N, C-alpha and C positions, 0 to 999 in steps of 0.2 A: 518388577519393574513398570517403566508408561509409557502407556500405552498413547496410540500419536496423539491421538483427542485433548488427552490431558496434556502433552509438551504440547500443542499449539493453545490452550489456553494459559499455558506457565508464560508463555512468550505472547502470548498477545496481552495478555496483563500487566507485563512489566514494556518489555524494547516497545513491543509496537506500539502501544500507550504514548510513549514517549516518543518512537518518531510520528505518531500521527496530529500530537499539538507540535510541533519541531518544525515537520514538510507544510500542514495548513498554515501555515500563520500564527497560530494559536495561542503557545507557547513561547518567550523567548529563551536563547538558549544556555540552559539550564541542567545541567548533568542531576541527574536526578540521585545517583551517589550519594554525590559527594558538595550536592550546590556550586561545585566550582564552572566555570565557563564551556561553552562545551564550541571547540572548534568544527569545520567544515572542512572534507579535502573532498572538489571533485576528479575525478580522473575524466579521460576525452568518451567521449562514447565511444560505443561499442555497435556495430550497426549488425543486427541479425532479423536476416529476410527485410523486411521495409518497417521496421523500426528499430530506432539509436535507445540503446538502453544503458543507462548510467550507473555507474559505477561510482560510493560516494561514503566516506567513511567519517564517523561521528567521533571526536577523540577529547576526553576532557582534558583538559591545562593538568589538576591536578592530582587526581585518582587515575586506577588504569582504566576508565569505562570504555569501552570503545566496539566498537559497532560500525561494522559492513556490510552497502545495503545496496542493493541489484532494482535499479527504480524504472520503469519507461507508463507508458499509458496506453490508455483500449478506449476508445473511443466505440459507443455502442447505447443501446438497451436492456435493465433491467426486465428479463426474461423470465426471470425466477428466481429464489434469495429461504432459506432456512436460515435459525440464526448464526450456521458457523459457515455457508455455505452461501454463493451468489454467480447461477447463472446469466452472463452475457451476453443478448445478441451483436456479434461486429460481425467484419468483415475477414477475410482471410488474406493471404499474401496475395492470391489471383483474381483479388474480387469479391468470390463469393462468400454468400451470406456462411458466418457459423455459429457454436453457438462454445463459450469456452466459459469453465469452470472455476473460481476462486473464491480464496478463503478471503472473509473482510472483518472491518473489525463498524462496520458502518452503524448508521440509528437503521432501529429496522421500521421507524416512523416514517425515515429518509427515502425506505430503498419500499415502503410501500405506493407515497406518493408518485414516485418515479414511478414504477411499475405498474400503476394507472392510470397517469399523463401518459402511456408511451416516449418522454421526453431521449432525445439521445444530446446523451454527455461526455464527456471525459473523465474518466476514471483513473488515480494515479495509482499504482501496482507498484509496491513496495516489498522484495525476496516472498516474489509470489500470494502476497493478498491485495487485497483494496484496503486503503488507507485511506484513500478521499476521493468525494466527488467532485472536480474542480469547476464544472463550467451545467 
C-alpha cells in the first residue's frame, strides 16, 4: 500500500511536471506519453465564494492520455514552506487575513526569496497544488 506522500510524489513527478510546463508556457503542448499534440478543453468557470474555479481537460489526439484539472489563483505572500507544502498568507471571503496550506512543486530558492522579500504574488493552484508563481 502506498502512503499519501508517496502517491503525491508520483503525481508530482509525472502529471504535475507536465501541467507545470504547459500552464507556465515553458513547454509546448506535447503529450508526455506518445509525443502527440495535446488539446485544451476549457469549461465555463464555477464560482465558489470569492473566486472562479476553471475546469480544464488536456487530451492527446493520438493516445488515451487525458488529465482533468481544476485551477484557480490565490493572491498572497509566502508565510512558510518545506519540501512538499507551502503556507500562503491571503484573505478570506469576508476580507480577513488567513493562512492556507497547499502542496507545491515550486523551486526552493524562489520560495526562499519570496518569503524574505514578503512580496505579494499570485499563485496558480491546480488540483490543490501550487504549480506556478504568476506575478
